C-alpha positions in Angstrom: -70.2 48.4 47.2 -70.9 51.5 49.3 -67.1 52.2 49.5 -66.6 52.4 45.8 -69.5 54.7 45.3 -67.5 57.6 46.9 -64.4 56.9 44.8 -63.7 59.3 42.0 -60.5 59.8 40.0 -60.5 63.5 40.7 -60.5 62.9 44.5 -57.8 60.3 44.2 -55.5 62.7 42.2 -56.2 65.5 44.7 -55.4 63.2 47.7 -52.2 62.0 45.9 -51.1 65.6 45.2 -51.8 66.5 48.9 -49.7 63.5 50.0 -46.8 64.5 47.8 -47.0 68.2 48.7 -46.8 67.6 52.4 -43.6 65.5 52.3 -40.0 66.7 52.4 -37.3 65.8 49.9 -35.6 63.2 52.1 -39.0 61.3 52.4 -38.9 60.8 48.7 -35.3 59.5 48.8 -36.1 57.0 51.5 -39.3 56.0 49.8 -37.5 55.4 46.5 -34.8 53.4 48.3 -37.3 51.2 50.2 -39.3 50.6 47.0 -36.0 49.7 45.2 -35.1 47.2 47.9 -38.5 45.6 47.9 -38.7 45.4 44.1 -35.1 44.0 44.1 -36.1 41.2 46.5 -39.2 40.4 44.6 -37.3 40.3 41.4 -34.7 38.0 43.0 -37.5 35.6 44.2 -39.1 35.7 40.7 -35.8 35.0 38.9 -34.8 32.3 41.3 -38.2 30.5 41.1 -38.1 30.0 37.4 -35.6 27.4 36.3 -35.6 24.9 33.5 -35.4 21.3 34.4 -33.4 19.4 31.8 -35.2 16.6 30.2 -33.6 13.4 31.3 -34.7 10.3 29.4 -35.1 7.3 31.6 -35.3 4.0 29.9 -36.1 0.9 31.8 -35.3 -2.4 30.2 -37.3 -5.4 31.3 -36.2 -9.0 30.5 -38.8 -11.1 28.9 -38.8 -14.7 30.1 -40.7 -17.6 28.6 -43.5 -19.0 30.8 -42.3 -22.6 30.5 -38.7 -22.1 31.8 -37.6 -24.6 34.4 -36.7 -24.1 38.0 -33.0 -24.9 37.2 -32.9 -22.0 34.7 -34.4 -19.7 37.3 -31.9 -20.7 39.9 -29.0 -20.3 37.4 -30.1 -16.8 36.5 -30.5 -15.9 40.1 -27.0 -17.0 40.8 -25.7 -14.8 37.9 -27.7 -11.9 39.1 -26.4 -12.4 42.7 -22.8 -12.3 41.5 -23.5 -9.0 39.6 -25.2 -7.5 42.6 -22.3 -8.4 44.9 -19.9 -6.9 42.5 -21.9 -3.6 42.4 -22.2 -3.6 46.2 -18.4 -4.2 46.5 -17.7 -1.3 44.1 -20.1 1.0 46.0 -18.5 0.0 49.4 -15.0 0.7 47.9 -16.2 4.2 46.8 -17.7 4.8 50.2 -14.4 3.9 52.0 -12.4 6.1 49.6 -14.8 9.0 50.3 -14.6 8.4 54.1 -10.8 8.4 53.9 -10.9 11.8 52.1 -13.1 13.2 54.8 -10.8 11.7 57.5 -7.8 13.4 55.9 -9.7 16.7 55.8 -10.7 16.3 59.4 -7.1 15.7 60.4 -6.0 18.8 58.5 -8.7 20.9 60.2 -7.7 19.5 63.6 -4.1 20.6 63.0 -5.3 24.1 62.3 -7.3 24.0 65.5 -10.8 23.7 64.1 
């Protein structure tokens, strides 16, 4: 704490007055511009870092099965689930093919323009 022992507000004000008295007018202009740019960047980072995440409720439903169900019931349910899964996968594959066709058309247009 030897450093703070020599610090006094009077000396600090005197040093600050000397600093400002020895500068020219254009130094103040550029100092204000540089401070404004730095504060603007800091404000942009602060504003960008704070965003609200919307609350999305996620409900997971679980089927309850009796412990004494037979193997045939399990196999029947698996067959039903397999059909549903195949239908979902077919729909997803169809959407993928449509999306790929869109990108292919875009690629052909860009190729016509020379890109």
